[in-house]
Every structure is written in structure tokens, then in C-alpha cells.
C-alpha atoms as one frame of an Amber mdcrd trajectory, in Angstrom:
protein
   0.018   0.078  -0.199   1.471   3.432  -0.893   2.459   5.922   1.536  -0.024
   8.528   2.714  -0.002  11.484   0.413  -1.773  14.848   0.260  -1.270  17.544
  -2.198  -1.353  21.384  -1.470  -2.724  21.905  -5.009  -6.042  20.031  -3.896
  -8.907  22.255  -3.181  -9.678  23.261   0.474 -13.122  24.198   1.756 -13.441
  27.910   1.516 -13.929  29.558   5.130 -17.060  31.264   3.833 -19.031  28.018
   3.423 -20.886  26.062   5.790 -18.786  23.741   8.157 -18.362  20.161   6.854
 -16.593  17.238   8.501 -13.453  18.142   6.387 -10.617  18.623   8.863 -11.843
  16.325  11.674  -9.322  15.628  14.132  -9.210  11.962  15.606  -7.461  12.992
  18.818  -8.485  15.645  20.978  -5.740  17.861  22.396  -8.112  19.923  24.515
 -10.861  18.939  26.935 -14.695  19.524  26.834 -16.196  23.007  26.492 -19.861
  24.184  26.564 -22.191  25.130  23.707 -24.809  27.554  25.464 -27.547  29.830
  24.612 -27.080  33.450  25.932 -30.447  34.735  25.095 -29.486  36.242  21.707
 -26.918  33.746  20.414 -25.105  30.538  20.945 -21.632  30.697  22.462 -19.194
  27.748  21.479 -16.277  27.309  24.047 -16.890  30.992  25.183 -17.015  32.699
  21.761 -20.100  33.686  19.658 -21.261  31.210  17.114 -22.784  32.202  13.709
 -26.342  30.952  12.770 -24.552  29.007  10.111 -21.036  28.124  11.391 -18.428
  28.070   8.688 -15.136  26.109   8.252 -13.184  28.577  10.171 -15.405  28.185
  13.358 -15.370  24.355  13.029 -11.529  24.473  12.931 -11.377  26.549  16.057
 -13.408  23.633  17.844 -11.654  20.710  16.242  -9.020  20.314  19.128 -11.789
  19.972  21.732 -12.851  16.620  23.085 -16.477  17.728  22.548 -19.079  20.306
  23.474 -21.567  19.824  26.147 -24.908  21.287  25.080 -26.696  23.571  27.644
 -30.187  23.871  26.300 -32.507  26.725  27.515 -35.880  25.701  28.728 -37.860
  27.484  26.052 -37.328  26.849  22.258 -34.710  28.700  20.432 -32.950  28.509
  17.015 -31.042  25.266  16.524 -29.496  25.820  13.209 -26.113  26.342  14.753
 -26.418  23.194  16.812 -27.437  21.257  13.730 -24.673  22.784  11.663 -22.139
  21.676  14.148 -23.468  18.375  13.992 -23.061  18.239  10.370 -19.446  19.271
  10.842 -18.937  16.198  12.987 -18.088  18.157  16.093 -18.749  15.919  18.959
 -21.672  17.073  21.063 -23.188  15.791  24.181 -26.227  16.333  26.375 -27.506
  13.953  28.837 -30.957  15.090  28.420 -32.756  17.609  26.051 -36.042  19.411
  26.356 -39.147  18.137  24.538 -38.811  20.649  21.802 -35.573  19.380  20.475
 -35.806  16.964  17.540 -35.998  13.555  19.245 -33.322  11.961  17.021 -30.987
  14.590  17.778 -31.675  14.439  21.401 -31.166  10.721  21.417 -27.709  11.052
  19.625 -26.624  13.742  22.020 -27.290  11.514  24.969 -25.563   8.374  23.327
 -22.043   9.483  24.056 -20.307  10.953  27.084 -16.831  12.697  26.659 -14.249
  10.847  28.423 -10.457  11.444  28.676  -8.576   8.945  26.517  -6.469   6.555
  28.703  -4.505   5.511  25.654  -2.873   2.169  24.996  -3.107  -0.101  22.045
  -6.423  -1.618  23.202  -8.187   1.728  24.200 -11.428   2.551  22.218 -12.099
   5.970  24.013 -11.036   7.997  20.779 -12.727   5.607  18.585 -15.972   5.845
  20.355 -15.604   9.684  20.040 -15.335   9.417  16.346 -18.111   7.045  15.972
 -20.242   9.418  17.623 -19.050  11.991  15.077 -19.988  10.170  12.108 -23.440
   9.654  13.397 -24.002  13.234  14.212 -22.548  14.162  10.526 -25.175  11.716
   9.188 -28.108  13.410  10.933 -26.983  16.878  10.640 -26.046  16.683   6.809
 -29.332  14.887   6.038 -31.403  17.409   8.006 -30.352  20.010   5.681 -30.195
  18.138   2.449 -32.809  18.990  -0.253 -32.117  15.755  -2.245 -35.492  14.040
  -2.779 -34.301  11.168  -5.115 -32.571   8.078  -3.804 -29.252   7.637  -5.666
 -28.623   4.528  -7.776 -25.137   3.174  -7.416 -23.869   0.355  -9.848 -21.584
  -1.902  -7.515 -18.730  -3.427  -9.541 -17.237  -6.539  -7.953 -14.769  -9.073
  -9.342 -14.272 -12.653  -7.765 -12.572 -15.732  -8.298 -13.659 -17.093  -4.880
 -17.247 -18.249  -4.948 -17.352 -19.238  -1.249 -17.079 -15.495  -0.428 -19.985
 -14.162  -2.653 -22.794 -15.267  -0.232 -21.318 -12.716   2.402 -20.390 -10.062
  -0.075 -23.694  -9.931  -1.955 -25.356  -9.926   1.294 -23.491  -6.786   2.468
 -24.260  -5.021  -0.571 -28.038  -6.149  -0.106 -28.164  -4.394   3.316 -26.869
  -0.948   2.211 -29.286   1.747   3.367 -30.535   5.133   1.721 -29.293   4.056
  -1.796 -30.621   1.934  -4.678 -28.074  -0.729  -5.756 -27.529  -3.100  -8.727
 -24.494  -5.541  -8.797 -22.218  -6.058 -11.619 -20.428  -9.285 -10.964 -17.312
 -10.223 -12.925 -16.530 -13.981 -12.480 -12.632 -14.199 -12.887 -12.043 -17.705
 -14.072 -15.047 -19.049 -12.278 -18.171 -20.467 -14.250 -21.538 -18.745 -13.618
 -23.039 -22.158 -13.229 -20.867 -22.981 -10.146 -23.309 -23.860  -7.241 -21.925
 -21.352  -4.792 -22.297 -18.362  -7.208 -25.792 -19.514  -8.113 -26.852 -19.888
  -4.581 -25.286 -16.570  -3.626 -27.046 -14.588  -6.475 -30.307 -16.356  -5.854
 -30.279 -15.242  -2.111 -28.903 -11.711  -2.746 -32.501  -9.988  -3.618 -30.937
  -7.314  -5.806 -30.627  -7.234  -9.590 -27.312  -9.006 -10.353 -25.668  -8.875
 -13.781 -23.050 -11.666 -13.991 -20.196 -11.617 -16.575 -17.537 -14.263 -16.981
 -13.947 -13.709 -17.893 -11.079 -16.166 -18.362  -8.638 -16.404 -15.546  -6.034
 -14.979 -17.907  -7.701 -11.784 -18.553  -6.143  -8.889 -16.635  -7.900  -7.709
 -13.331  -8.531  -4.258 -14.665 -10.200  -5.515 -17.951 -12.288  -7.927 -15.780
 -13.634  -4.842 -13.819 -14.116  -2.867 -16.816 -16.187  -5.484 -18.461 -18.624
  -5.587 -15.334 -18.610  -1.717 -15.514 -19.601  -1.624 -19.084 -23.005  -3.169
 -17.891 -23.579  -0.318 -15.287 -26.864   1.584 -15.420 -26.571   3.665 -12.237
 -25.639   7.152 -11.710 -22.553   6.237  -9.867 -19.885   3.302 -10.041 -18.638
   1.847  -6.816 -15.913  -0.720  -6.466 -16.198  -3.556  -4.242 -14.026  -6.174
  -2.834 -15.623  -9.627  -2.172 -13.355 -10.401   0.779 -13.718  -7.382   3.049
 -16.315  -6.108   5.339 -18.742  -3.092   4.770 -21.177  -1.278   7.067 -24.711
  -0.754   5.974 -24.242   3.047   5.295 -21.031   2.458   3.586 -22.362   3.738
   0.065 -24.496   6.441   1.898 -21.595   7.858   3.639 -19.426   7.962   0.361
 -22.375   9.837  -1.397 -22.624  12.235   1.545 -18.762  12.991   1.376 -19.037
  13.383  -2.392 -21.860  16.024  -1.842 -20.188  18.210   1.019 -16.480  17.981
  -0.569 -17.580  18.482  -4.178 -15.181  15.614  -5.307 -15.003  13.701  -8.271
 -13.815  10.525  -6.580 -14.556   9.578  -3.086 -13.315   6.757  -0.937 -12.463
   5.861   2.717  -9.279   5.703   4.662  -7.713   2.183   4.945  -7.940   1.785
   8.674  -9.184  -1.552   9.887  -7.551  -4.768   9.044  -8.575  -8.167  10.066
  -5.313 -10.319   9.926  -7.069 -13.638   9.432  -3.968 -16.036  10.201  -3.308
 -14.231  13.386  -6.960 -13.818  14.370  -6.420 -10.112  15.155  -7.734  -6.753
  14.276  -5.634  -3.720  13.857  -6.298  -0.041  13.346  -3.747   2.190  11.649
  -4.448   5.812  12.098  -1.662   7.280   9.775  -4.269   7.335   7.158  -6.188
  10.399   8.081  -9.875  10.787   6.960 -11.874  13.802   5.836  -9.161  15.341
   3.799  -8.229  15.697   0.091  -5.590  13.055  -0.963  -4.400  11.096  -4.017
  -5.108   7.821  -2.200  -8.186   6.012  -0.924  -8.678   2.488  -0.193  -9.165
   0.632  -3.333 -12.158  -1.406  -2.373 -14.156   1.869  -1.478 -13.598   3.957
  -4.897 -16.795   5.719  -5.939 -17.370   8.232  -8.675 -20.035   9.418 -11.125
 -20.499   6.631 -14.129 -19.977   9.352 -16.686 -16.651  10.488 -15.066 -15.458
   6.991 -14.895 -16.156   6.665 -18.465 -14.368   9.899 -19.183 -11.235   8.586
 -17.368 -11.012   5.391 -19.449 -12.055   3.200 -16.606  -9.492   0.885 -14.705
  -6.168   0.202 -16.132  -5.380  -2.939 -18.026  -3.228  -4.504 -15.222  -3.108
  -7.963 -13.277  -2.627  -6.098 -10.030  -2.242  -2.654  -8.724  -5.322  -1.567
 -10.464  -6.773   0.657  -7.881  -3.595   2.580  -7.538  -3.176   2.949 -11.016
  -6.522   4.018 -11.535  -6.396   6.756  -8.823  -2.870   7.987 -10.133  -4.203
   8.198 -13.603  -7.371  10.078 -12.259  -5.316  12.573 -10.210  -3.082  13.119
 -13.152  -6.217  13.989 -15.297  -7.095  16.421 -12.577  -9.904  14.617 -10.881
 -10.373  15.662  -7.359 -10.156  12.902  -4.741 -11.655  13.071  -1.193 -11.059
  10.468   1.480 -13.654  10.204   4.201 -13.657   8.264   7.358 -12.875   4.458
   7.406 -15.011   3.284  10.120 -17.527   1.390   7.989 -14.888  -0.714   6.229
 -12.585  -3.625   7.310  -9.901  -5.009   5.094  -9.233  -8.837   5.361  -5.857
  -9.958   5.055  -5.147 -13.739   4.570  -1.691 -14.957   3.219  -0.378 -12.171
   1.110  -0.427 -14.294  -1.980  -4.151 -14.259  -2.238  -4.241 -10.412  -2.723
  -3.424  -8.364  -5.809  -1.265  -6.048  -3.657   1.185  -7.890  -1.272   2.584
  -6.919   1.985   3.515  -9.251   4.812   1.234  -9.494   7.974   4.154  -8.249
   9.983   4.006  -4.845   8.186   0.369  -4.327   9.370   1.491  -4.958  12.853
   4.397  -2.361  12.696   1.858   0.332  11.597  -0.971  -0.467  13.930  -1.924
   2.278  16.412  -4.537  -0.184  17.940  -4.540  -4.051  18.095  -7.263  -6.329
  19.349  -7.738 -10.209  19.470 -10.411 -11.520  17.392 -12.764  -9.783  14.970
 -13.076  -6.177  16.320 -14.444  -3.670  13.902 -15.889  -0.115  14.664 -19.507
  -0.268  15.839 -20.132   1.544  12.532 -19.996  -1.637  10.709 -23.010  -2.756
  12.720 -21.931  -6.438  12.752 -23.924  -7.234  15.950
């Protein structure tokens, strides 16, 4: 996997625009402050907050562990509070008055700011970020005017029929999007019993195409993508895990960032031979970057065609596609990686190859067993 890369030439959010999750900080360098109503305006950490907080105001609050909301007893304008939620600023209120939106009240009470004790097994910072993601979803959707459910064409290549049941089930449970599946069988016959069973039980429109094992991986993906009818193309890997709002989160990120290509940070890895989960945090989320996790690439179908599709390579297809897209001027945005886990078996089974020891060296957190973020919603 290539080293993290950002480019100063990529666009930043203008300070005049409404605050978005761009620039979220995983680690809180400061403690908890208050968000309170003075009778005329909201104060955040002691300073006035505009009715529509901008990126500069969100940046000022990023180092805080969170803000405790002090609601007045009578109804007041809540636009600023909702805007901070949309920006992913961690907000907390143990209780909220009845005039507050019930879903917002529930979210505010679901998390309590805690000091991070540190250590490779600590989940304090992770729980804070999970809370931020849930707030972002609520805040962004509460101000969205989008009435149409987006249609996403999910492109997946597989040479492992035994993984298809799980992969297709995860696509089928995606929320807030309409999906179709373009399944490219790479050296596997469509009549294989495991393939037929997985497709039959999926419950989604599935178009199956077959390609000989000798065909380059990039060409196999393009063969599947050529059958797409959705507004967006999303790449999906058959051996990884995706949360039920994976696609919806990517579409949200595309909307608030104005990006051509979106994807997630590659954070969580399940090291199958070691029965261990690691999290690496050197791949920051909510930034412009030349690199996203290959199994999470999403872009408009027209833009995909314009960029020429995936390169005709046997491996390194994702990196090759992103590099070519960046060279062509495509704007690439990386959102959070909490709803995605990469499976790593023996390195020979993957189109990009790194030893398991590499992942242990770069891990910030390490847990025994399969321990994804709660955003994955596996329980």
C-alpha cells in the first residue's frame, strides 16, 4: 500500500462555506467545553457562534474533546447546533427538552466525553469518532434537499465463490441507496453452485459476466462496469466487510466535498492467520488526498467513462486508476474508514502484497479477534 499522500494543490473548503466534516481530528488535544444559549446567540467554548457556522469556526473547535450542550428551557433557533453536528463536532447532552428533535436528542445522549486513557486497546477515541460520524449523518441529512434516492452500480470481481454469499449480502443491506450489482467472475463459471446460490439469495438485480482467468484484473472490472446503469460506479472487494451505510456515507462525502472521486481511509484490518484486528491511524480521514482504499472507490459513471476506466493490469489496478485520475485533474476526497474492514489472509491471495508483520508495525490499536468499529453494525 502506498504511503499517505496529500497535495497542496487540491482544493480546501473555503472559510465562507458552511462547516463540513472536512478537517475532523481523531485525537482531542483539549478538554470539553460548553455550547450555550445567551438569550440572543449561541456561544461555543466561550465565543459567539454564527447561525450557520463556517469552516473557520469548526476548525477552532476541532481540538476539543467535545461540546456539552446547555439547552434553555424554551425553544430557540437550533440551526447552529445542527450545523455543528453536520460538521462532526462531538456534541453531548445527557438530557434535552421536549422541543428538541428526538433523533438529535437521542444522539446527544448516546455519548459522554471521556479522557482517553491511551494504550493499544483503548477505544475511547474510536467511540468519539463513531459518535461524530452519527452526528454528521444526522446533521447533513437534516439540511439536504435531495429528494431522489441515488442509484449505485456496484462493481465486483471474484475468483472465490465461497465469499460471494457474504459479499452480496453486505451489498443488499446498504441503506439510503438503490443498488445493482455487476458481478465479474474471474475464471469461475456462472454455473458454480456457490455462485448460483449467492445470486439467488441476494435479493438485488445482479448482472453476471464471465472472464477467463488469464484476462487482466483491470479488464475484468471494466467488463462488469460496462453493464452499469446507475448514476455512480462503486468498486467492491469480495473479501472485505462494509457497514450498511458505506455507500450512503461516500455519497454524503461526495456532496459536501464536491469531489470527483471519494473513498475511505484504510484503517481497520482483520489479520486472518493471527485472528487479530488492527487499526492504523496514519491514514487520516476527511481530507483531500491522492489515495483512498481501493475497495471503496466511488465516482459518477460518466466521470468513470471519461477517465477511461480501470487500467489493463493484473494487479495494482486501484492505485493505477487513482494515479491516472489525479493526473487527469480529478479531485479525490478521503472520508472516514470506520465502516470498512480489509481482510488479510496470506499475502499471495491479494493483488497487492505486504507481509502481515507490516500491519502489526503500523498499527495504532490491536485487538484479539474480529473487532470492527461499531459503525460496521455487525452485531
